Each structure stands twice: as structure tokens, then as C-alpha cells.
N, C-alpha and C positions, 0 to 999 in steps of 0.2 A: 233350419228355418222352415216354417210352414206357410203355405199360401193357399188361397181359396179359389175355387171354380164354382161360380153360381150365376144364376140368370140375372139377378138384379143387384149384384154387389158392385159398388163403385170402384173398388181397388183391384182392377184386373189388368193394369199395366204397371209392371213392377221392375225397379232397378235394385239389385241386391249385391252384397259383397260376395256371396256364395250361392250357387244354385240350390234350390230347395230340394229336400229329400222326402217331404211329406206334403200331402194335399188334403184340404178339407173340401168336400164336394157337397153342394146342397141338392138333395134329391127329394122325391115325393114321399120318402119314408125316412126322413131324418138326415143328419149330417154323417157323411161317410168319410172316414180317414183312410187315405191310401198312402202306402209307404213304398219307397223305391227298393226293390229287391233284385239285384243284378241288372238285367236289361228290361225288367217288367215292373209294373205297379200293381200292388196287391192290396186288398181290403184288410186293414189291421184293426179297425174299431168302428162301431156304429153307435151314435148317440142321438138323442131326441127322436128316437123311432116313433112312428105314428104321426109325425108332423111333416107337412109338405113345406119344404124350405125353399123360399124364393131367393133370399139374399144373404150373403155372408160378407162381412167387412171387418177389418181390424183397425183399431185406433192405435197409431204407431207409438205414441209416447208411453201409454200404459200397457200396451200389448193386449188389451181386452178385445175379445172377439164379440161381435154382435150378429145375431141371426134373426132375420125377418121371416115369419111363418104365415102361410095362407090361413086366414081365419084363426090365428093363434097368437098374434102379437109379436113381441120382441123378447129374445132371450140374450143373456150375456154370459161369457165364459172368461174367467180370470186364470185358467190353467191350460191355455193353448187348445181349447176346444174339447177337453176330456169330460168336463161336467158343465152344466148350464143352469142358470137361474133366470126366472122371469124378471124383466125390467121394462114395464110398459105403463107405469102410473101416468095418467093424463092422456094416454093414447086413445082417442075417442073412436077411432076406426082400427080394427085389429087384423084386417086382411092386408098384410104388408107385402108389397111387391118390390120395393127398392130401398137400399141403404147406401149412404155415402158419408164420408168424413171430411171436414174442412177445418183449417186453423185460420182464424181471423184475428190479427193483432195479438198473437200469442195465445189466444183462447180457442179451445177445441169445441167444435160443434158437430153433432151427429144428426144427419137428416134422414127422415123416413118418408117414403111415398106409399100411398095406400090405394085400395079400391073400396069405395068411390075415390076419385082423384083428389086427395087432400095431402098437404105437406105439413109434417111435424118436425120439430127440432128439439134436441136436448143439449144443454150446456153443462151437464153434471154427469157425464159418462152413462147416460141412459137411465139414471135413477128417476127422473121426471121428464115429461114431454109436454110441449105446448104446440098448438097449431099456429101456422103462419096463414091466416085466413085470406090474405090478399090473393092467393092463387085460386082458391075456389070462388073468389069474388068476380072472376072473369065471366064471360058469357057461356056458362056451363050447360045451357039447354042444348047446345049443339054437340056436347060430348056424349056420343052414343057409340057403344061397342057392339059390333054385329052379332056376336055369339051371346047366349044367355049368360049372365043376367042383364045384358045390354047396358052395362055401366062401365064408363071409362076408368082407367087406372093410371097412376103415375108410375110409369114403367122404368124410368131411369133419371138419375140426378147427377149432373156434372158441374164443373166449375171452370172459370176462366183460368188458364195456367199462370197468368201474371197477377191476377187479383181474385183471391178465393171468395171475396164477398159477392162476386158476380156469379149467380146461379142460373143454370139452364134446367128447366123441367120439361121432360119429354112425356107427353100424355098420349096414350093409345086408347081410343082415337079421340083426340081433342086438340092437338097442335103442339107447338113448341113455344115455351114462355121463358122470358129472361127477367131476372131481378138484379139490379145493381146495388142493392142495399141489404144483402143477406137474407132476402125473402120477405121483407116488409112491404114491398110493392112488386108488381109484375106487369110486363107488357108482352103482348103476343108478337112473335117473329113470324111474319108471313112470307109466302113465296114458294112453299112446298106443300105437298099433299098432307092432310092433317093426321094421317095415321103415322105418328112419329114413334120410333123405337128407341133411338139413343143418339146423342150428339157427342162428338169429340172435336177438340180444337188443336191445331198444330202448334206446339209450344214454341217452335222456331219462327213461326209466322202466324200469330193469333188471328189475323184477318182471314185465314183459311180454315173453314169449318165444314164438317161433314155430318150428315144426318142419314141414318138408315131408317127405312119405313116400309109401309105396305105397298108403296108404288116405286120402290127402288132406292138407289143411293143418290143423295143430293150433295152438291158442293157449292159453298159460297166463298168468294174470294175477296169479299168486302165486309167482313164481320157481320154477315147475316142480312145485309141490305137487299141483296138479290141472290137468287139460287138457280142453279142449272141441274137438270136430271142427268147424272152420269150414265146410269144404266137402269133399266126397269124390266117389266114383264117381257118374256121372250128373249132376254139377253143370255148369252152363253155363260155369264157369271151368276145367273139366277135373278129372279124378279122380286124376291121377298127377303131382302137382307136384314140381318139383325145384329149379330156380334161384329164388333169392329175394334181393332187394336192397332197400335203402332210401336215401333222399336224406339225405346227412350233415347238412345244415342244417335238415332237417325230417324226422326219422325216422318221422313218422306217414304220410309218403308212401312207399308200398312198391310194388314190382313183382314179380310172380310169374309163372313160366311153368309150364304143365302140359299133359300129353297127356290127351286124353279117355280114351284107351285105355292099357293097360299093355303092357310090352315083349312079352309073349307074344302079344298081339293084333297088335302091330306086325308081327311075323313072319308071322302068318297073313293079315293084311289089307293090309299094305304101307303103312299110314298110322298116324300117331300122333294126328291131329286136334288139333294143338297150339294152345293159346290163350295170349295174354299178357294179364294182368289187372293192374289198379292199385287200390290203396286209398289214400284221402287222410285216413282217420280211424283210423289205427293198426290196421288189419285188421278193423274192425267191419263194413264193407261193401266190396264190390268191383265193378268194372266191367271188361268186356272192352275192350281197346284194341288194335285191329288195323288202324287207319286207314292205308291204303297197302299192306296185305298181304291175302292171301286170308283169308276168314272162318275157315277151318279149315286150318291149315298141315299139309302131309303129313309133313315130317320132324320129328324131335324137336329141341327146343332143348337142347343139351348143355352150354352155357356162357354165362354172362352177366356183364358188368361194367358198373357205373354209375360215372361220373365227374362230379363237380361242381366248377365253377370260377366264382367271382364270381357265383353265382346261376344260372349256365347249367348245365343237366344234359344230358349225352349218355349214351346207353345202347347197349351193343354186345352182340349175341347171335350165337352161332355154332351151326350146325345139323349134324345127321347127314348132310345132303346136301353139306356143304362150302359153305354160304352164310353170308355176313355180313349180318345185319339190324342196322340202327342207327337211332336216333332222336336228333335234336338239340334236342328240346323236351320232355324228360321223359316221352316216350311218347305225346304227342298225335298224332304222325304218324311213319311208319316208311318207311325206304328198304331196298332189298335189292340185293345184288350176287351174282347166282346163280352157283353152281359156281366160285367163285374159287379154291378150294384143296381139298385132300383133306378127307374128312369129319372132323368133331370128334365124339368118341364116348367114352363110358365103356364100357370093355370092347368087346363086340361089338354094341352097339346099332345101329351103322351098317349091319350086315349085313341088317337087316330091310328096308332101303330100297334095296339095291344095284341092283335091276332098274331103278330110276329115276335112278341117279346117274351122271353123266359128269363127270369132273374131269381137270384137266391137271396 
């Protein structure tokens, strides 16, 4: 089985019958295939070179992979990621940041989020795309991104675990929006800072929702009616969280990655001081888990995927240095394969660390 590690891919929490032996990693220079060889992961193939890949997602029924590219549209692969063809007819904005797959009443829908922050959907496996204009019909004048080109993007798309027609759109920086009708209408969810990175919902208790963003980790215990800031700038767990996953068989066990510093500081200081932390009580308390890694990681962790099979949990994280970090014991210990591939990066995050990066 092959799974993906990418910044904006929606399928990064996976329950499988057997642990995967191949990874597809979305990098600034194409899709990198990594294969398990003994105790290490090695590069076995590179495809779509020359394209900055933001998102990889697989449609489970057909097995087709979809790849969202910065300023390059969407590609599809019907042979497990070995070859790719363009599939973006109708995609009016081709700077693709996020992809997610949902099935509503037995019909498959693939959603794409772009910069500027627009939402597109395909119901024919990517052959054609139409926009869901209600999202951009919000008060978009306030959607301003600090870094050039100062345009907000739809960073992450997620769904309610009990009702896939309920969509959550995380806009950086623009806020969190909810649709109860598959994207035909949207309403803003307020109560947290508007620099929203991603939202996940506890499938065992859907009233419990988590948002990572530019001012920390936020928790709602009432389906988004109110929010509390779990940790923020200056916290030992980091102040700029992004990647967030949970264990499928035990959603109370969660893993979050966070830089102590924000991207503006990364560029000035050359370090993100990244931490990986875990909660075993549904986000009430956290502990830093970096056993096997440096106490403060220099690069940013730009993508993370958790896979569980028969009670065994492995976690993969890819960095802005082009490193793969992985754990085979639910985060108790970590391994790293330094500079194995080009950087993994949302936008230009990787440029903050270029003076330290050497990749082949």
C-alpha cells in the first residue's frame, strides 16, 4: 500500500489492513516516492519534477491519486503515482493549496482549495471542475495574507465525521467557514484568531473540534459555538501549530507539530524551533515527544501523516529541509533520514532555511 505525506492533502489519517511500504511525498520539486528498505526509507522514484506540490490525495474507490500544484493546477495518476496527466478543466485558479475527497450519498466529490481562496469541486474524478462561489461570497476584503502577494488561500478542507456534506474550510488568513450543504452555502465560525491552518473533529465526540493556527491551538467542546486557546506563543509546545492528527482507534491520542516561532521569524533567524507534542486525553494536556530528535528542530514540519494497522501506529513527518522523520511506535521514539529529497513546503516557507539545506 502507498500513502501520501503532503502539506495540503486531506487524507493524512489512515486506518489500513497492512502498514504501508511506500510513501508519496509532495515536495517543491515534484512527487517523491520513498520505499521501505530495511530500517530506512529511500528515494525510489521522482515524478512531476519542476512542480511545487502542495497536496496529494487518493480517491479510495478508483485508487486514483490527485496532485495539487502551486501555479500548476491539478494532475491525476491512475497507476499509483508513477505517471501523471493534467485534470483541471474548469479550474479558474490554478495555484492549488489543498485537496480532499468526500462521498455524499454514494457519490464521490473531490474538493480543491486555491490561492486566492476559492473552493472548487469535481464529481467526475477530476475531469471537470466547478467553483462553489458561496465561499468567496463572504467578507473577503478582510482576507489578507501578511507575506507577498498578500492574498489569502484555502489551506485545508475537512469534513464532519458523521456527515460528509458538512465541510470546513480553513482560510489562512481569513477564518474558519462551515457549509452544511456540500459547499452551496457557508457561514463563518467565530471565536478564534482568523489565521486558521486546519480543523479536525473527534469522531468519537464530534462536539469536540480542534483548530491549529497562527496564534496557537484552539479547542471547542460545543461544535464550534465557543473556543478556548489551549496553547499559544511562548508555550513549551510551540506557538505556531500546523499539522494535527489523531489515532483512528483512539482519537483521544493526538499528535501536533508547532514552531516556536512564526514564519517571519524563521526568515530572520533561520530556525523554526519546531516541537512535536502528544495528548492522550483528547487535548486536555500535552507532552513534548522528541525522543531520537533534537530538542528544538531547526526546520518546520510541513506535512504529517499517521497510519494505524492492527493496533500499530506509524507517523511520518516531512520538513522544509527535505527530511523524513518517522515513528513506528505512535511517537514514543523517532528516526530521521536527513536531506533525502527536496524541501516540503507550503509556499515559500522553505526559503527561510535555504542557507542550511543541501539536497540531491
